[in-house]
Structures are given as structure tokens and as C-alpha cells.
GUSEMI-173395 format. One record per residue: residue number from 1; residue in three letters; x, y, z of N, C-alpha, C in turn. Coordinates in steps of 0.1 Angstrom, whole numbers, always signed. Example, Ala and Ser with C-alpha at 12.3 -4.5 7.8 and 13.67 -1.06 7.14 Angstrom:
resi,resn,n_xx,n_yy,n_zz,ca_xx,ca_yy,ca_zz,c_xx,c_yy,c_zz
1,ala,+132,-57,+78,+123,-45,+78,+132,-33,+78
2,ser,+128,-22,+71,+137,-11,+71,+129,+0,+79
END
This chain:
resi,resn,n_xx,n_yy,n_zz,ca_xx,ca_yy,ca_zz,c_xx,c_yy,c_zz
1,unk,-207,+858,+6,-201,+849,-4,-199,+835,+1
2,unk,-193,+834,+12,-191,+821,+17,-204,+814,+20
3,unk,-214,+821,+24,-227,+815,+27,-234,+810,+14
4,unk,-232,+817,+4,-238,+812,-9,-231,+799,-14
5,unk,-218,+799,-11,-211,+787,-16,-215,+775,-8
6,unk,-217,+777,+5,-222,+766,+13,-236,+761,+9
7,unk,-244,+770,+6,-258,+766,+1,-258,+758,-12
8,unk,-249,+762,-20,-248,+755,-33,-243,+741,-31
9,unk,-233,+739,-23,-228,+726,-20,-239,+717,-14
10,unk,-247,+723,-5,-258,+715,+1,-268,+711,-10
11,unk,-270,+720,-19,-280,+717,-29,-276,+706,-38
12,unk,-263,+706,-41,-257,+695,-50,-258,+682,-43
13,unk,-254,+682,-30,-255,+669,-22,-269,+664,-21
14,unk,-279,+673,-19,-292,+668,-18,-297,+662,-31
15,unk,-292,+668,-42,-296,+663,-55,-290,+649,-58
16,unk,-278,+648,-54,-271,+635,-56,-277,+624,-47
17,unk,-281,+627,-35,-287,+618,-27,-301,+613,-32
18,unk,-308,+623,-37,-321,+621,-43,-320,+611,-55
19,unk,-310,+614,-63,-308,+605,-75,-305,+591,-71
20,unk,-296,+590,-61,-292,+576,-56,-304,+569,-51
21,unk,-312,+576,-43,-325,+570,-37,-334,+565,-48
22,unk,-335,+574,-59,-344,+571,-70,-340,+558,-77
23,unk,-326,+558,-79,-321,+546,-86,-323,+533,-78
24,unk,-321,+534,-65,-324,+522,-57,-338,+518,-57
25,unk,-347,+528,-57,-361,+525,-58,-365,+518,-71
26,unk,-359,+523,-82,-361,+516,-95,-356,+502,-95
27,unk,-344,+500,-89,-338,+486,-89,-347,+477,-81
28,unk,-351,+482,-69,-360,+474,-61,-373,+470,-67
29,unk,-378,+480,-74,-391,+478,-81,-389,+467,-92
30,unk,-378,+468,-100,-375,+459,-110,-373,+445,-105
31,unk,-366,+444,-94,-363,+431,-87,-376,+425,-83
32,unk,-385,+433,-76,-398,+428,-72,-406,+423,-83
33,unk,-406,+430,-95,-413,+426,-106,-409,+412,-111
34,unk,-395,+410,-112,-390,+398,-117,-394,+386,-108
35,unk,-393,+389,-95,-396,+378,-85,-411,+374,-86
36,unk,-419,+385,-87,-434,+382,-88,-437,+374,-101
37,unk,-430,+377,-112,-432,+370,-124,-429,+355,-122
38,unk,-417,+353,-116,-413,+339,-114,-423,+331,-105
39,unk,-428,+338,-95,-437,+332,-86,-450,+329,-93
40,unk,-454,+338,-102,-467,+336,-109,-466,+324,-119
41,unk,-454,+321,-124,-452,+310,-133,-450,+297,-126
42,unk,-447,+297,-113,-445,+285,-106,-458,+279,-99
43,unk,-457,+266,-96,-468,+259,-89,-464,+256,-75
44,unk,-474,+257,-65,-470,+255,-51,-467,+240,-49
45,unk,-457,+237,-42,-453,+223,-38,-457,+220,-24
46,unk,-465,+210,-22,-469,+206,-8,-458,+199,-1
47,unk,-461,+197,+12,-451,+190,+21,-450,+176,+17
48,unk,-438,+171,+16,-435,+157,+12,-439,+148,+23
49,unk,-445,+137,+19,-449,+126,+29,-436,+119,+33
50,unk,-425,+120,+27,-413,+113,+30,-402,+122,+34
51,unk,-403,+126,+46,-392,+135,+51,-381,+127,+56
52,unk,-369,+133,+56,-357,+126,+60,-358,+121,+74
53,unk,-365,+128,+82,-366,+124,+96,-375,+112,+98
54,unk,-383,+108,+88,-392,+98,+90,-389,+85,+82
55,unk,-379,+86,+73,-376,+75,+64,-362,+71,+65
56,unk,-360,+57,+67,-346,+52,+67,-344,+45,+53
57,unk,-334,+50,+47,-330,+45,+33,-320,+34,+35
58,unk,-324,+22,+30,-315,+11,+31,-309,+8,+17
59,unk,-296,+7,+17,-289,+4,+4,-288,-11,+3
60,unk,-294,-17,-7,-293,-32,-7,-279,-37,-9
61,unk,-276,-47,+0,-262,-53,+0,-264,-68,-4
62,unk,-258,-73,-14,-259,-87,-18,-254,-96,-6
63,unk,-262,-107,-3,-258,-116,+8,-263,-130,+5
64,unk,-257,-140,+11,-260,-154,+9,-272,-157,+17
65,unk,-283,-160,+11,-296,-163,+17,-299,-178,+19
66,unk,-289,-186,+16,-291,-201,+17,-293,-205,+31
67,unk,-304,-212,+34,-307,-218,+47,-298,-230,+49
68,unk,-289,-230,+59,-280,-241,+61,-287,-254,+65
69,unk,-300,-252,+71,-307,-263,+76,-317,-269,+65
70,unk,-317,-263,+53,-326,-267,+43,-320,-279,+36
71,unk,-327,-290,+35,-322,-302,+28,-326,-301,+13
72,unk,-317,-306,+5,-319,-308,-9,-322,-322,-12
73,unk,-332,-325,-20,-336,-339,-22,-334,-343,-37
74,unk,-331,-356,-38,-331,-363,-51,-340,-374,-49
75,unk,-341,-384,-58,-350,-395,-57,-343,-408,-61
76,unk,-347,-419,-55,-342,-432,-59,-354,-441,-62
77,unk,-352,-450,-71,-363,-460,-74,-361,-472,-65
78,unk,-371,-475,-57,-371,-486,-48,-382,-496,-53
79,unk,-379,-509,-54,-389,-519,-57,-402,-517,-48
80,unk,-413,-516,-54,-425,-513,-47,-428,-524,-37
81,unk,-425,-537,-40,-428,-548,-31,-419,-547,-18
82,unk,-409,-538,-18,-400,-537,-6,-407,-530,+5
83,unk,-419,-525,+3,-427,-519,+14,-430,-530,+25
84,unk,-428,-543,+21,-430,-553,+31,-417,-557,+38
85,unk,-406,-550,+36,-394,-553,+43,-389,-541,+51
86,unk,-381,-543,+61,-375,-532,+69,-377,-533,+84
87,unk,-369,-525,+91,-370,-525,+106,-383,-519,+111
88,unk,-391,-512,+102,-403,-505,+107,-416,-512,+102
89,unk,-415,-524,+97,-427,-531,+92,-436,-533,+104
90,unk,-449,-531,+102,-459,-533,+112,-465,-547,+110
91,unk,-463,-555,+119,-469,-569,+119,-478,-571,+131
92,unk,-491,-573,+128,-501,-575,+139,-512,-583,+133
93,unk,-523,-583,+140,-535,-591,+136,-541,-586,+123
94,unk,-538,-574,+119,-543,-568,+106,-533,-568,+95
95,unk,-520,-570,+98,-510,-569,+88,-501,-581,+88
96,unk,-502,-589,+78,-494,-602,+78,-480,-599,+73
97,unk,-471,-608,+78,-457,-608,+74,-456,-619,+63
98,unk,-451,-615,+51,-451,-624,+40,-439,-631,+36
99,unk,-427,-628,+42,-415,-632,+37,-407,-641,+46
100,unk,-414,-650,+54,-407,-659,+63,-397,-668,+55
101,unk,-385,-669,+60,-375,-677,+53,-365,-669,+45
102,unk,-367,-656,+43,-358,-648,+35,-349,-639,+44
103,unk,-350,-641,+57,-343,-632,+66,-328,-635,+67
104,unk,-320,-625,+70,-306,-626,+72,-304,-629,+87
105,unk,-304,-641,+91,-304,-645,+105,-291,-649,+110
106,unk,-288,-647,+123,-276,-652,+129,-279,-659,+142
107,unk,-271,-669,+146,-273,-676,+158,-268,-667,+170
108,unk,-276,-665,+179,-272,-657,+191,-261,-663,+199
109,unk,-262,-676,+202,-251,-683,+209,-238,-684,+202
110,unk,-239,-686,+189,-226,-687,+181,-219,-674,+181
111,unk,-226,-662,+179,-219,-650,+180,-215,-646,+194
112,unk,-223,-650,+204,-218,-648,+217,-205,-655,+220
113,unk,-204,-667,+215,-192,-675,+217,-180,-668,+210
114,unk,-182,-663,+198,-172,-656,+191,-167,-643,+198
115,unk,-176,-637,+206,-172,-625,+213,-168,-627,+227
116,unk,-169,-640,+231,-165,-643,+245,-176,-639,+255
117,unk,-188,-638,+251,-199,-634,+260,-205,-646,+268
118,unk,-205,-645,+281,-209,-657,+289,-220,-653,+299
119,unk,-223,-640,+301,-232,-636,+311,-247,-636,+306
120,unk,-249,-639,+294,-263,-642,+289,-262,-651,+277
121,unk,-273,-658,+274,-273,-666,+262,-288,-668,+258
122,unk,-289,-675,+247,-302,-680,+243,-305,-694,+247
123,unk,-317,-699,+247,-320,-712,+252,-312,-723,+245
124,unk,-310,-721,+231,-303,-731,+224,-296,-724,+212
125,unk,-287,-731,+205,-280,-726,+194,-288,-723,+182
126,unk,-300,-729,+181,-309,-726,+169,-317,-714,+172
127,unk,-315,-707,+182,-322,-694,+184,-315,-683,+177
128,unk,-322,-677,+167,-316,-667,+158,-323,-654,+159
129,unk,-317,-644,+153,-322,-630,+153,-317,-624,+140
130,unk,-323,-613,+135,-318,-606,+124,-305,-600,+127
131,unk,-296,-600,+117,-282,-596,+120,-281,-582,+125
132,unk,-289,-573,+120,-288,-559,+124,-293,-557,+139
133,unk,-301,-566,+144,-306,-565,+158,-297,-571,+168
134,unk,-288,-579,+164,-280,-587,+173,-271,-578,+182
135,unk,-263,-569,+176,-254,-561,+184,-261,-551,+193
136,unk,-272,-545,+189,-280,-536,+198,-285,-544,+210
137,unk,-289,-557,+208,-294,-565,+219,-282,-568,+229
138,unk,-271,-571,+223,-259,-574,+231,-255,-562,+240
139,unk,-255,-550,+233,-252,-538,+240,-261,-535,+252
140,unk,-274,-537,+250,-284,-535,+260,-282,-544,+272
141,unk,-280,-557,+269,-279,-566,+281,-265,-565,+287
142,unk,-255,-561,+280,-242,-559,+285,-242,-547,+295
143,unk,-248,-536,+291,-249,-524,+300,-257,-528,+313
144,unk,-268,-536,+311,-276,-540,+323,-267,-549,+332
145,unk,-259,-558,+326,-251,-567,+334,-240,-558,+342
146,unk,-234,-549,+335,-224,-541,+341,-229,-532,+353
147,unk,-242,-529,+352,-248,-521,+363,-253,-529,+375
148,unk,-258,-541,+372,-264,-549,+383,-257,-563,+385
149,unk,-248,-566,+377,-241,-579,+378,-250,-591,+378
150,unk,-261,-590,+370,-271,-600,+370,-269,-608,+357
151,unk,-264,-621,+359,-261,-629,+348,-272,-640,+345
152,unk,-284,-637,+350,-295,-647,+348,-304,-644,+336
153,unk,-301,-633,+329,-310,-630,+317,-307,-641,+306
154,unk,-318,-645,+300,-317,-655,+289,-327,-651,+278
155,unk,-323,-653,+266,-332,-651,+254,-341,-663,+253
156,unk,-354,-661,+256,-363,-672,+257,-372,-673,+244
157,unk,-372,-663,+236,-379,-663,+224,-372,-654,+214
158,unk,-371,-658,+201,-365,-651,+191,-372,-654,+177
159,unk,-364,-656,+167,-371,-659,+154,-378,-672,+154
160,unk,-390,-672,+148,-398,-684,+147,-402,-686,+132
161,unk,-403,-698,+128,-408,-701,+115,-423,-700,+116
162,unk,-430,-698,+104,-444,-698,+104,-450,-711,+110
163,unk,-444,-722,+107,-449,-735,+112,-448,-735,+127
164,unk,-437,-731,+132,-436,-731,+147,-446,-721,+153
165,unk,-448,-710,+147,-458,-700,+153,-472,-706,+153
166,unk,-475,-714,+142,-488,-721,+142,-490,-731,+153
167,unk,-479,-738,+156,-480,-748,+166,-482,-741,+180
168,unk,-476,-730,+182,-478,-723,+195,-492,-718,+196
169,unk,-497,-713,+185,-511,-707,+185,-521,-718,+188
170,unk,-519,-729,+181,-528,-741,+183,-528,-746,+198
171,unk,-516,-747,+203,-514,-751,+217,-521,-742,+227
172,unk,-520,-729,+224,-527,-720,+233,-542,-721,+233
173,unk,-547,-723,+221,-562,-725,+220,-566,-738,+227
174,unk,-558,-748,+226,-561,-761,+233,-561,-759,+248
175,unk,-552,-750,+253,-551,-748,+267,-563,-740,+273
176,unk,-566,-729,+265,-576,-720,+270,-591,-724,+266
177,unk,-592,-731,+255,-605,-734,+250,-611,-723,+243
178,unk,-604,-712,+240,-609,-701,+233,-609,-703,+218
179,unk,-616,-695,+211,-616,-696,+196,-605,-688,+190
180,unk,-601,-677,+198,-589,-669,+194,-580,-667,+206
181,unk,-568,-664,+203,-558,-662,+214,-555,-647,+215
182,unk,-553,-642,+227,-548,-629,+230,-534,-629,+235
183,unk,-529,-641,+236,-515,-643,+241,-505,-647,+230
184,unk,-510,-653,+220,-501,-658,+209,-507,-653,+196
185,unk,-499,-647,+188,-503,-642,+175,-505,-654,+165
186,unk,-514,-652,+156,-517,-662,+145,-504,-664,+137
187,unk,-503,-675,+131,-492,-678,+122,-493,-668,+110
188,unk,-481,-662,+107,-481,-651,+97,-483,-638,+102
189,unk,-487,-636,+115,-490,-623,+120,-482,-621,+133
190,unk,-471,-628,+135,-463,-626,+147,-450,-619,+143
191,unk,-446,-610,+152,-433,-603,+150,-421,-612,+151
192,unk,-423,-623,+158,-412,-632,+159,-408,-638,+146
193,unk,-417,-638,+136,-414,-644,+123,-405,-634,+115
194,unk,-404,-622,+119,-396,-612,+112,-381,-613,+117
195,unk,-378,-619,+128,-365,-619,+134,-361,-606,+141
196,unk,-371,-597,+143,-369,-584,+149,-373,-584,+164
197,unk,-378,-595,+169,-384,-595,+182,-376,-605,+191
198,unk,-375,-602,+204,-370,-611,+213,-378,-612,+226
199,unk,-379,-623,+232,-385,-624,+245,-374,-627,+256
200,unk,-374,-619,+267,-364,-621,+277,-370,-630,+288
201,unk,-362,-637,+295,-366,-644,+307,-354,-645,+316
202,unk,-355,-652,+327,-343,-653,+336,-343,-668,+341
203,unk,-331,-672,+345,-328,-686,+347,-331,-690,+362
204,unk,-337,-682,+370,-340,-685,+384,-355,-691,+384
205,unk,-364,-682,+381,-378,-686,+381,-385,-687,+367
206,unk,-376,-683,+357,-382,-682,+343,-394,-673,+343
207,unk,-393,-662,+349,-404,-652,+350,-399,-638,+349
208,unk,-398,-633,+337,-393,-619,+335,-405,-610,+337
209,unk,-404,-601,+347,-416,-592,+350,-413,-577,+346
210,unk,-400,-574,+343,-397,-560,+340,-398,-552,+353
211,unk,-397,-558,+364,-397,-550,+377,-384,-552,+384
212,unk,-382,-545,+395,-369,-545,+402,-358,-541,+393
213,unk,-347,-548,+394,-335,-544,+385,-339,-545,+371
214,unk,-347,-555,+367,-351,-556,+353,-358,-544,+347
215,unk,-364,-536,+356,-370,-524,+351,-361,-515,+343
216,unk,-348,-516,+346,-338,-508,+339,-338,-511,+324
217,unk,-340,-524,+321,-340,-528,+307,-352,-522,+300
218,unk,-364,-523,+306,-376,-518,+300,-376,-503,+299
219,unk,-369,-496,+308,-369,-481,+308,-358,-476,+298
220,unk,-348,-484,+296,-337,-479,+288,-335,-486,+274
221,unk,-344,-495,+271,-342,-503,+259,-343,-494,+246
222,unk,-350,-483,+247,-352,-474,+235,-338,-468,+231
223,unk,-329,-467,+241,-316,-461,+237,-308,-470,+229
224,unk,-312,-483,+228,-305,-493,+220,-313,-497,+207
225,unk,-325,-490,+205,-333,-493,+193,-344,-502,+195
226,unk,-347,-506,+208,-358,-516,+211,-370,-508,+218
227,unk,-382,-513,+216,-393,-508,+223,-400,-520,+231
228,unk,-406,-517,+242,-415,-527,+249,-428,-527,+241
229,unk,-430,-537,+233,-440,-537,+223,-454,-538,+228
230,unk,-457,-546,+238,-471,-548,+242,-473,-543,+256
231,unk,-478,-531,+257,-480,-525,+270,-495,-525,+274
232,unk,-498,-524,+287,-512,-526,+292,-521,-516,+286
233,unk,-517,-503,+285,-526,-493,+280,-528,-492,+265
234,unk,-522,-502,+258,-523,-502,+243,-529,-515,+238
235,unk,-535,-523,+247,-540,-536,+243,-551,-535,+232
236,unk,-559,-525,+233,-570,-524,+223,-565,-520,+209
237,unk,-552,-516,+208,-546,-513,+195,-537,-525,+191
238,unk,-530,-532,+200,-521,-542,+196,-528,-556,+196
239,unk,-540,-557,+203,-547,-570,+204,-539,-581,+212
240,unk,-529,-577,+219,-520,-586,+226,-520,-581,+241
241,unk,-521,-591,+250,-520,-588,+264,-507,-582,+267
242,unk,-505,-575,+278,-492,-569,+282,-481,-580,+283
243,unk,-470,-577,+277,-459,-586,+277,-446,-578,+280
244,unk,-443,-576,+293,-431,-568,+296,-418,-575,+291
245,unk,-418,-587,+287,-406,-594,+283,-404,-594,+268
246,unk,-414,-588,+260,-413,-588,+246,-408,-575,+241
247,unk,-396,-575,+234,-390,-563,+229,-389,-564,+213
248,unk,-391,-553,+207,-391,-552,+192,-381,-542,+188
249,unk,-372,-546,+179,-362,-537,+173,-368,-528,+162
250,unk,-366,-515,+164,-371,-506,+153,-360,-496,+150
251,unk,-349,-496,+157,-338,-486,+154,-339,-475,+165
252,unk,-327,-469,+168,-327,-459,+178,-336,-447,+176
253,unk,-336,-441,+164,-344,-429,+163,-359,-431,+166
254,unk,-364,-442,+160,-378,-445,+162,-382,-450,+176
255,unk,-373,-458,+181,-375,-462,+195,-376,-450,+205
256,unk,-367,-441,+202,-366,-429,+211,-379,-421,+210
257,unk,-384,-419,+198,-396,-411,+196,-408,-418,+201
258,unk,-409,-431,+198,-421,-439,+203,-422,-439,+218
259,unk,-411,-442,+225,-410,-443,+239,-413,-430,+246
260,unk,-407,-419,+242,-409,-406,+248,-422,-401,+246
261,unk,-429,-405,+235,-442,-400,+231,-453,-408,+238
262,unk,-450,-420,+244,-459,-428,+250,-469,-435,+240
263,unk,-464,-438,+228,-473,-444,+218,-468,-458,+215
264,unk,-476,-465,+208,-472,-479,+203,-468,-478,+189
265,unk,-463,-489,+183,-459,-489,+169,-471,-487,+160
266,unk,-482,-492,+163,-494,-489,+154,-497,-474,+153
267,unk,-496,-467,+164,-498,-453,+164,-487,-445,+157
268,unk,-475,-450,+158,-464,-443,+152,-465,-445,+137
269,unk,-468,-457,+132,-469,-459,+117,-480,-450,+112
270,unk,-492,-449,+119,-503,-441,+114,-500,-426,+115
271,unk,-492,-422,+125,-488,-408,+126,-480,-404,+114
272,unk,-470,-412,+110,-462,-408,+99,-470,-408,+86
273,unk,-479,-417,+84,-487,-418,+72,-496,-406,+70
274,unk,-502,-402,+81,-513,-392,+80,-508,-378,+83
275,unk,-497,-376,+90,-492,-363,+95,-479,-358,+88
276,unk,-471,-368,+85,-457,-364,+80,-454,-370,+67
277,unk,-462,-368,+56,-458,-372,+43,-447,-364,+37
278,unk,-440,-368,+27,-429,-361,+22,-433,-347,+17
279,unk,-445,-346,+11,-450,-333,+6,-453,-323,+16
280,unk,-455,-327,+29,-458,-317,+39,-447,-316,+49
281,unk,-450,-312,+61,-440,-311,+72,-434,-325,+75
282,unk,-421,-325,+78,-415,-337,+82,-413,-338,+98
283,unk,-413,-350,+103,-411,-351,+117,-396,-349,+121
284,unk,-393,-339,+129,-379,-336,+133,-378,-338,+148
285,unk,-367,-344,+152,-365,-346,+167,-351,-350,+169
286,unk,-347,-351,+181,-333,-355,+185,-334,-366,+195
287,unk,-324,-375,+196,-324,-386,+206,-317,-381,+219
288,unk,-315,-389,+228,-310,-385,+241,-295,-380,+240
289,unk,-288,-384,+229,-275,-380,+227,-273,-367,+219
290,unk,-285,-362,+215,-285,-349,+207,-283,-352,+192
291,unk,-284,-364,+188,-284,-367,+173,-297,-363,+167
292,unk,-297,-356,+156,-309,-350,+150,-314,-359,+138
293,unk,-327,-360,+137,-333,-368,+127,-345,-361,+120
294,unk,-347,-365,+108,-359,-361,+101,-366,-373,+95
295,unk,-379,-375,+97,-386,-387,+92,-398,-383,+85
296,unk,-400,-390,+73,-412,-387,+66,-417,-400,+58
297,unk,-429,-399,+53,-435,-411,+47,-437,-409,+32
298,unk,-435,-419,+24,-437,-419,+10,-446,-430,+6
299,unk,-458,-427,+0,-467,-438,-4,-461,-446,-15
300,unk,-464,-459,-15,-459,-468,-25,-467,-466,-38
301,unk,-461,-467,-49,-468,-467,-62,-472,-481,-66
302,unk,-483,-485,-61,-487,-499,-62,-491,-503,-76
303,unk,-492,-494,-85,-494,-497,-99,-482,-499,-107
304,unk,-470,-498,-101,-457,-498,-108,-448,-508,-101
305,unk,-438,-513,-108,-428,-522,-102,-419,-514,-92
306,unk,-417,-501,-95,-408,-494,-86,-415,-481,-81
307,unk,-411,-476,-70,-416,-464,-64,-405,-454,-63
308,unk,-407,-441,-68,-397,-431,-66,-398,-425,-52
309,unk,-387,-426,-45,-386,-422,-31,-377,-410,-30
310,unk,-382,-398,-26,-373,-387,-24,-363,-389,-12
311,unk,-351,-386,-14,-341,-388,-3,-332,-376,-3
312,unk,-326,-373,+8,-317,-361,+9,-304,-363,+2
313,unk,-298,-352,-3,-285,-353,-9,-274,-350,+1
314,unk,-265,-359,+2,-253,-356,+10,-254,-360,+24
315,unk,-266,-366,+28,-267,-370,+42,-271,-385,+42
316,unk,-267,-392,+53,-271,-406,+55,-286,-407,+57
317,unk,-291,-418,+51,-306,-420,+53,-308,-435,+52
318,unk,-320,-439,+58,-324,-453,+57,-338,-453,+51
319,unk,-342,-463,+44,-355,-465,+38,-361,-478,+44
320,unk,-373,-478,+50,-379,-490,+54,-393,-490,+49
321,unk,-398,-502,+45,-412,-503,+43,-420,-503,+56
322,unk,-433,-500,+55,-441,-501,+68,-450,-513,+68
323,unk,-449,-521,+57,-458,-534,+56,-472,-530,+54
324,unk,-475,-518,+51,-489,-514,+49,-491,-507,+36
325,unk,-486,-495,+34,-488,-488,+21,-477,-479,+17
326,unk,-465,-481,+22,-454,-473,+17,-441,-474,+24
327,unk,-433,-463,+24,-420,-463,+29,-418,-452,+39
328,unk,-409,-455,+48,-405,-445,+58,-391,-442,+56
329,unk,-388,-429,+54,-374,-424,+52,-369,-418,+65
330,unk,-357,-422,+70,-351,-417,+82,-338,-410,+78
331,unk,-338,-397,+80,-326,-389,+77,-317,-386,+89
332,unk,-305,-389,+88,-295,-387,+99,-289,-373,+96
333,unk,-294,-363,+102,-291,-349,+98,-277,-345,+102
334,unk,-271,-352,+110,-257,-349,+115,-246,-358,+108
335,unk,-251,-367,+100,-241,-377,+94,-241,-375,+79
336,unk,-229,-372,+74,-227,-371,+59,-229,-385,+53
337,unk,-233,-385,+41,-235,-398,+33,-221,-403,+29
338,unk,-216,-412,+36,-202,-417,+33,-203,-432,+28
339,unk,-214,-438,+28,-216,-452,+24,-229,-454,+17
340,unk,-231,-465,+12,-244,-468,+5,-255,-468,+15
341,unk,-266,-462,+12,-278,-461,+21,-283,-475,+24
342,unk,-291,-476,+35,-297,-488,+38,-311,-489,+32
343,unk,-313,-500,+25,-326,-502,+19,-333,-514,+27
344,unk,-347,-514,+26,-354,-524,+34,-352,-539,+30
345,unk,-350,-541,+17,-351,-555,+12,-337,-562,+15
346,unk,-338,-575,+14,-326,-583,+15,-318,-582,+2
347,unk,-305,-586,+2,-297,-585,-10,-302,-593,-22
348,unk,-310,-603,-20,-315,-611,-31,-328,-606,-37
349,unk,-332,-594,-33,-345,-589,-37,-344,-577,-46
350,unk,-333,-576,-54,-332,-565,-63,-343,-565,-73
351,unk,-347,-553,-78,-359,-551,-86,-357,-559,-99
352,unk,-345,-559,-105,-344,-565,-118,-343,-580,-117
353,unk,-341,-586,-105,-339,-600,-103,-352,-607,-99
354,unk,-361,-601,-93,-373,-607,-87,-384,-609,-97
355,unk,-390,-620,-97,-402,-623,-104,-414,-626,-95
356,unk,-412,-624,-82,-422,-628,-72,-434,-619,-74
357,unk,-446,-625,-74,-458,-617,-75,-461,-609,-62
358,unk,-467,-598,-63,-471,-591,-51,-481,-599,-43
359,unk,-479,-599,-29,-490,-606,-21,-502,-598,-21
360,unk,-513,-605,-19,-526,-598,-18,-526,-588,-6
361,unk,-532,-577,-8,-532,-567,+3,-542,-572,+14
362,unk,-538,-569,+26,-546,-573,+38,-554,-561,+42
363,unk,-566,-562,+45,-574,-551,+50,-568,-545,+63
364,unk,-567,-532,+64,-561,-526,+76,-571,-521,+86
END
């Protein structure tokens, strides 16, 4: 009896186990069927070309993209005839100076007397120079005197009238017997008629050579806005024999660039015209003191009374004619515009006041 009971219990347990296994099998089969159906309805997805390990996601952040060195420009209308005025006018055998007698001149000796300067002078009280060139000349000679204590320097040549220039030219032809002079410019074609040029000499032998202690003047004059105008290696461009005593005022920025580049004024004017127009790249450089400048050329509108000249907003600038075909703008990039800009013409040559006809162009 007990054995039968045990067998019956085993039989029930086997049956229960079988049913449980069957149910599990059915459930697994159903699950597999559902999964297979889902897979049949889906499309395979390939590997992404943009995996997280290969792509850096940048979240755009608003920022100020203004270039602090970028200049903004406006324009001013300048009388077109003013291309014949300014510190950078080119006066040589090919380009005549037209405005003799209109210069703002000062007596060198009179201003020296007012300042108590006695270590240099001009030959006489009627020796004059353009007002803006006087103080740079004084600063140059003063620093030379303080270095070498040489009080023999004298201004032997300065502003000349056209009539006086003609007499010098004629005298030179009479002395040499030549048909043309390479020592004296023709009347109307001399820098001395502009008031921007000076000739130095000394009171011992009246022979300024630019050598010895004097070499300091020739080597450093550019720091004061002057250039040694007629050098030996530039004779074929200037048509004037070397004159170590002849200095031309062009302003500190331009004197620095001309001297350090080893070029003459003719080359500089041509460089600005051909390489640095307003529409293209501008000439950028610094002087010995680290002052930064930008220089560019604007062609004159010869068919109109005025020329629109682009100028920087908020910065000091100068405008000078080149006496050829347009204007040169000098931007003082470190100096805010706190005063009226400098224009090339004299105060009496405002556009609305002048009725003077344009001079005939000279072949260049």
C-alpha cells in the first residue's frame, strides 16, 4: 500500500512537470514568433558615418567679431586743384610748381630771435621757410648742436621766388657754358620755390659735406621729417647731382619710410600711385618711436571741381596733393581725431572762393 501511494505521487509530479515544460515551450515559441515578425518588418540600419568618437559637436556661442584694427571710412570733398599743394608735392624737371607767392612763409631769423636761438641762423632776415617746416628744422639743428656743440651751421638756401630761381639758373649756364644745368633747377621746377627745402652750410669754409660730425644730420634728419633729397645713386631719377646739403621736408612718417627703404621722393610717389591705391592694400608701417601709420593714394577727379577723398573715421589724418595726379592720405593710427584735419591747400584756396583756372598738365 505505501508503495502504491508513492508511485501515484511520482506520477502526479511528473505530469505537473511535463505541463510546466510544455507551457514554457509554448511561451518561448510565441515570443520567438513575435520577434521574428518584428524583424521581418524592420529594415537593416548601417553603421553611421558620424560616430560620437569621431565628431566634435560645437554649440554656437554669440561673440563680437569686430576687428579692432579695421578702419571705418567716410569721405570729404577736396578741391581737385589742391593736388598741387601739400608737403608731398613732387617738384622736379618733369613736374612744375604752380603756386609761387601763395605760401605761408616765416622768417627764419625773426622766429629764432623770438625763441632766443643763437647757435644757428639764416644768411639774412629775408630767408624764409614754410611755417610747418620751421620747427622741425629747429629741432633737428638743436639736437645736433646739443650733441656736438657745433654752432657753425647756417641756412644758406631756403625759399626762392621764381624770378630768383631763374637768375640762378641763367648764372649757372653762363658759368658752365652748357645748354642745361644739372646743378640748378629751372625756374618753376625747383623745390626751393615751395618753401619746403633748405640748404645747409657752415660758417668756417662754407662747405657743407655731410661728413664728420655733419653726418649725424644726414643720417638722422628723417626723424624730424626731412630727407636728403639728391643722393648719388638717384641722379638718373632726380636729374640733379648729389647735394648732401639739400634737405626737403615731407613729414616724419614719409621721411622715415623713404629713408629706411633707400628710395627717393620720385620712387615713393610712384610707389603709392601704383601699389597702394585706396581700393587696394594700404601701406602700413611704424616710425622709430613705434607710431603707426597707414598711407594710400586717391586719384584726382580732374573732370570735376572737387574730388571725393575717403578718410578714416575717428582718427587723425592728413591730405596732401602729389602735384601729379591725386592725393596722398596719411592716417595716424594711434591718434584720435581731436582737431580739424590738415588739408594741402592754403587757407585762401577754399573751393567755393577760388576762380583760378586749372594749370595745364605737365607730361610726366
